[in-house]
C-alpha positions in Angstrom: 15.7 20.4 10.4 19.1 18.8 12.4 19.8 14.9 11.1 21.8 13.3 13.2 22.8 9.2 12.6 19.6 8.5 10.7 17.2 10.3 12.8 16.0 14.0 13.3 17.6 15.4 16.4 15.9 18.7 16.2 13.3 20.9 14.2 12.7 24.6 14.0 13.3 27.8 12.8 16.9 29.0 10.8 17.9 30.9 13.9 17.2 28.1 16.2 18.9 25.4 14.0 21.7 27.2 12.4 24.1 27.5 15.5 24.1 23.5 16.0 25.7 23.4 12.4 29.2 21.7 13.3 32.1 21.8 10.7 31.4 18.2 9.6 27.8 18.7 8.7 26.4 18.8 5.0 24.0 21.4 4.7 21.1 20.9 2.4 19.8 24.2 1.3 16.1 23.3 -0.2 16.0 26.7 -1.8 12.4 27.7 -0.8 11.0 24.1 -1.6 8.1 22.6 0.4 9.9 19.5 2.6 7.6 17.1 3.9 7.8 13.4 5.1 8.3 10.8 2.4 4.7 9.4 1.5 3.8 5.8 3.1 2.2 3.9 0.5 0.3 1.6 2.9 -1.5 -0.9 0.3 0.7 -1.8 -3.0 1.6 -5.2 -5.0 4.6 -4.4 -6.1 6.3 -7.7 -6.9 4.9 -9.6 -9.9 5.9 -10.6 -13.7 4.7 -9.5 -16.8 2.0 -6.6 -17.3 -1.8 -6.7 -18.3 -1.7 -3.9 -21.0 -3.9 -5.9 -23.2 -6.6 -6.2 -20.5 -6.4 -2.1 -20.4 -6.8 -2.2 -23.8 -9.9 -4.9 -23.5 -11.4 -2.5 -20.9 -10.9 0.3 -23.3 -13.0 -1.4 -25.7 -15.8 -2.4 -23.1 -14.8 -5.4 -21.3 -15.1 -5.1 -17.3 -12.3 -6.2 -15.0 -15.0 -8.9 -14.2 -15.6 -10.2 -17.1 -11.7 -10.5 -17.7 -11.2 -12.1 -14.6 -14.3 -14.6 -15.4 -12.0 -16.0 -18.6 -8.8 -16.9 -16.4 -7.8 -12.9 -17.3 -7.1 -10.4 -14.0 -5.0 -12.0 -11.5 -4.9 -15.2 -12.7 -3.0 -13.9 -15.7 -0.3 -12.3 -13.6 -0.2 -15.8 -11.3 0.6 -17.4 -14.4 3.4 -15.1 -15.4 4.7 -15.0 -11.7 4.6 -18.9 -11.2 6.9 -18.8 -14.2 9.4 -16.6 -13.5 12.7 -17.2 -11.1 13.0 -15.3 -8.1 16.0 -13.2 -9.4 13.8 -12.0 -12.6 11.1 -10.8 -10.0 13.5 -8.8 -7.7 15.0 -7.0 -11.1 11.3 -6.4 -12.6 10.7 -4.9 -9.0 13.5 -2.8 -8.9 12.6 -0.8 -11.9 8.9 -0.3 -9.6 11.2 0.6 -6.9 12.8 3.6 -8.5 9.1 4.7 -9.7 8.1 5.1 -5.9 11.1 7.0 -5.1 10.9 9.6 -7.7 7.4 10.1 -6.8 8.3 10.7 -3.1 7.7 7.5 -1.3 9.9 6.0 1.0 7.9 3.2 3.0 5.7 0.7 0.6 3.6 -2.1 2.4 4.0 -4.8 0.1 1.8 -7.8 -0.7 2.5 -11.3 -2.2 -0.9 -13.1 -3.6 0.8 -13.8 -7.3 2.1 -17.1 -6.5 -1.0 -19.2 -4.8 1.3 -22.0 -3.8 3.2 -22.6 -1.4 6.7 -22.0 -3.1 5.5 -19.3 -5.0 4.1 -17.3 -2.3 7.5 -17.9 -0.6 9.3 -16.6 -3.7 7.5 -13.4 -3.6 7.9 -12.8 0.0 11.6 -13.6 -0.2 11.9 -11.2 -3.4 10.5 -8.5 -1.1 13.0 -9.3 1.9 15.8 -8.8 -1.2 14.3 -5.6 -2.0 14.4 -4.5 1.6 18.2 -5.2 1.5 18.9 -4.3 -2.1 16.9 -1.1 -2.8 16.7 2.4 -0.6 12.9 1.9 -0.5 11.2 0.2 2.8 9.0 -2.5 2.2 6.4 -3.7 5.0 5.7 -7.5 3.9 2.3 -8.6 3.9 1.2 -12.1 2.9 -1.9 -12.3 0.7 -2.2 -16.1 -0.5 -5.8 -15.3 -0.2 -6.1 -13.0 -3.3 -7.6 -15.8 -5.2 -8.7 -19.4 -5.8 -5.9 -20.8 -8.1 -7.7 -22.9 -11.0 -6.4 -26.0 -10.0 -8.5 -25.5 -6.9 -12.0 -23.7 -8.3 -13.7 -27.3 -7.9 -12.2 -27.9 -3.9 -12.2 -24.5 -2.8 -12.1 -25.4 0.6 -8.7 -27.5 0.1 -7.0 -24.5 -0.8 -8.3 -22.7 2.5 -6.7 -25.4 4.1 -3.3 -25.2 2.3 -3.2 -21.2 3.5 -4.1 -22.2 7.1 -1.8 -25.5 7.6 0.9 -24.9 5.3 1.3 -21.6 4.2 0.6 -19.3 7.2 3.1 -21.8 9.1 6.0 -21.3 6.4 5.8 -17.9 6.1 5.8 -17.2 9.9 8.4 -19.6 10.6 10.5 -18.0 8.1 10.0 -14.5 9.4 8.6 -13.6 6.1 5.6 -11.3 6.5 4.5 -8.9 9.3 0.8 -9.0 7.9 -1.6 -11.1 6.4 -4.2 -10.0 4.1 -7.4 -11.7 2.3 -9.5 -10.6 -0.6 -13.0 -10.8 1.0 -15.6 -11.0 -1.5 -18.2 -13.7 -2.3 -16.9 -14.6 -5.5 -13.5 -15.0 -4.2 -13.2 -15.6 -0.3 -16.3 -15.6 1.8 -16.8 -14.2 5.2 -16.7 -17.7 6.7 -13.4 -18.5 4.6 -11.7 -14.8 5.4 -12.8 -15.2 9.1 -10.6 -19.0 9.2 -7.6 -17.8 7.5 -7.2 -14.4 9.5 -7.8 -15.9 12.6 -5.3 -18.4 11.6 -3.0 -15.8 11.0 -3.9 -13.7 14.3 -2.5 -17.2 16.0 0.6 -17.2 13.9 1.2 -13.7 15.5 0.7 -11.8 11.9 -1.4 -8.1 11.8 -4.5 -8.5 10.0 -5.3 -6.5 7.0 -8.6 -7.0 4.5 -9.5 -6.1 1.4 -12.8 -5.4 2.0 -16.3 -4.5 -0.2 -14.3 -3.5 -3.2 -16.7 -4.9 -5.7 -20.2 -5.1 -3.7 -21.5 -4.6 -0.2 -20.2 -8.2 0.8 -19.9 -7.7 4.9 -16.2 -7.1 4.4 -16.1 -4.0 6.6 -17.8 -5.8 9.3 -16.0 -8.8 9.5 -12.7 -5.9 9.9 -14.7 -4.5 12.6 -15.3 -7.9 14.3 -11.7 -9.4 14.2 -10.6 -5.7 14.8 -8.3 -5.9 12.1 -5.2 -3.1 11.5 -7.0 -1.9 8.5 -9.9 -2.4 5.9 -8.9 -1.6 2.5 -10.6 -0.3 -0.6 -14.6 0.3 0.9 -16.0 1.3 -2.3 -19.4 -0.2 -1.2 -19.5 0.2 2.4 -21.9 1.7 4.0 -23.0 3.8 7.1 -23.3 0.7 9.1 -20.1 -0.3 7.9 -18.3 2.9 8.6 -19.9 2.9 11.9 -18.5 -0.5 13.0 -15.0 0.3 11.9 -15.0 3.4 13.9 -16.7 1.5 17.0 -13.8 -0.9 16.3 -10.9 1.3 15.7 -10.0 0.1 12.1 -8.3 2.0 10.0 -9.9 2.7 6.2 -7.5 2.5 3.6 -8.8 4.0 0.5 -7.7 3.8 -3.1 -9.0 5.6 -5.6 -6.3 5.0 -8.8 -8.0 1.7 -8.6 -11.5 3.2 -9.2 -10.2 5.4 -11.8 -8.0 2.8 -13.3 -11.3 0.5 -13.6 -13.3 3.5 -15.0 -15.6 3.3 -12.2 -17.3 6.4 -10.6 -18.2 4.4 -7.2 -15.3 5.9 -5.4 -15.3 5.4 -1.0 -17.2 7.8 1.2 -14.0 8.9 2.1 -16.0 12.4 3.5 -18.5 10.3 5.7 -15.5 8.3 7.3 -13.7 11.6 8.1 -16.6 13.2 9.5 -16.9 10.0 11.6 -13.9 10.5 13.0 -12.0 7.7 11.2 -8.2 8.1 10.5 -8.6 7.8 6.6 -5.5 6.0 4.8 -4.9 6.9 1.1 -2.4 4.6 -0.9 -2.0 3.7 -4.7 -2.8 -0.1 -4.8 0.2 -0.3 -7.2 -0.7 -3.7 -9.1 -0.4 -4.2 -12.8 -4.2 -4.9 -13.2 -6.6 -2.8 -11.4 -4.1 0.2 -10.4 -0.9 0.3 -12.3 0.3 3.4 -10.8 3.1 4.4 -8.0 2.3 8.0 -7.9 1.0 9.0 -4.7 0.6 12.9 -5.9 -1.8 11.3 -8.4 -4.0 9.8 -5.6 -4.0 13.2 -3.5 -5.5 14.8 -7.0 -7.7 11.7 -6.9 -8.6 12.3 -3.6 -9.6 15.9 -3.8 -11.4 16.1 -7.1 -13.4 12.4 -6.5 -13.8 12.1 -2.8 -13.8 15.9 -1.8 -10.7 15.6 0.8 -8.6 18.8 1.1 -5.0 18.8 0.5 -4.1 18.7 4.2 -6.3 15.7 4.8 -4.8 13.6 2.0 -1.5 14.6 3.3 -2.3 13.3 6.5 -3.5 10.1 4.9 -0.5 9.3 3.1 2.0 9.9 5.6 1.6 9.8 9.3 -1.7 8.1 9.3 -0.6 5.5 7.0 2.6 4.9 8.9 0.3 4.0 12.3 -1.1 1.4 9.8 2.1 -0.2 9.5 3.1 -0.3 13.2 5.9 2.7 12.6 3.7 6.0 13.5 6.6 6.6 16.4 9.4 5.8 13.5 8.3 7.6 10.2 5.2 9.5 8.9 6.2 13.2 10.3 8.9 15.4 10.7 9.5 14.9 14.5 12.9 14.7 16.6 13.6 11.1 17.5 12.1 9.8 13.9 13.9 8.4 11.2 15.2 11.2 8.4 12.7 10.1 5.7 11.7 13.4 4.0 11.2 14.6 0.6 12.1 18.1 -1.0 9.1 18.9 -3.5 9.6 21.7 -6.4 6.8 23.3 -5.2 6.2 26.7 -3.6 2.8 25.4 -1.7 2.3 21.9 -0.3 -1.2 22.0 -2.1 0.7 22.0 -5.7 1.1 18.4 -5.0 -2.1 17.5 -6.0 -2.8 20.5 -8.0 -0.6 20.0 -10.3 -1.5 16.4 -11.1 0.8 14.0 -13.3 3.7 16.0 -12.7 6.9 14.2 -10.6 7.4 16.8 -7.9 10.0 15.3 -5.7 13.6 17.1 -6.2 15.6 15.2 -3.7 14.0 12.2 -1.4 16.0 11.0 1.6 15.7 7.8 3.8 17.0 7.7 7.0 19.0 10.5 6.3 20.5 9.0 3.2 20.2 10.6 -0.6 17.8 7.8 -2.3 16.8 9.7 -5.5 18.0 13.4 -6.8 16.1 14.8 -10.0 
């Protein structure tokens, strides 16, 4: 592979490339290792304060995610901590997580807000993402998720919080060009179908792409709403049925599956990946990295779960975490595969066979990580 000015100029056999190597060309010998596109993680929540290790222990003792959330734990716990944290402190914490993504072979992440739930705190998180894009090698694609939960101060007047998102948050976010997408946690006890439709329709009017947390906890109709609105993605889909899958296919909505959150919550209800693939959907895999339900940045771990619990082949999961994911971020022509003209985002994995990424789980396989042709991580 020949890289010139941050982009891939040519890919071919050694015999085809070797004559093109000039005296000023840096030669990288992969030593027989696997070379792949960088992982594109199309669903993460990478900016937050604190951890929820205490809740992790509570779940180990038998409490459910919903029980913890009902007593103002869960998302609200992270919201309280994030509201009390400065922009500089959020950036400093998130840089640690950026290193984690890089060392597991991820070069681009979709990055959601959603732990502020006030105008200024949501803007703070999105500004942190903007700084991370400048101050780390990792590429961030920002998504506004003000509709992540109803904050405690609006519990008895939820319609006013929906109005706050539509009338104040969305205009400011788009005015300051802080997000490319808008997401909504569509669930009956979070944001209803009607509330989600109102928020997403307003976001579209502001020029944002649309994504939806759909059918994660119940068969709420989130997948069908995604199909109705022709959103870019419908994410989670643990409870989506055959009708929902058919609706996604008909509308051309890409499913983003997050087996890490199913695993971390101790559930056994994984999304129907096999049925989605058989229906012709371009399935995407992502980590759902967040402090509560999926505290992992490791795409290789997700690939392993996809094979062991969702019957996806290593080839299918590789495609789902690279080129398919790139298209959900409107970057399919720039990243996600190693082709001439694309950015030179690639990873050299210390493996003999690409299937080892999922097979040897719990291992950091990345030997060297390059973003736009520049070394971003070296083991």
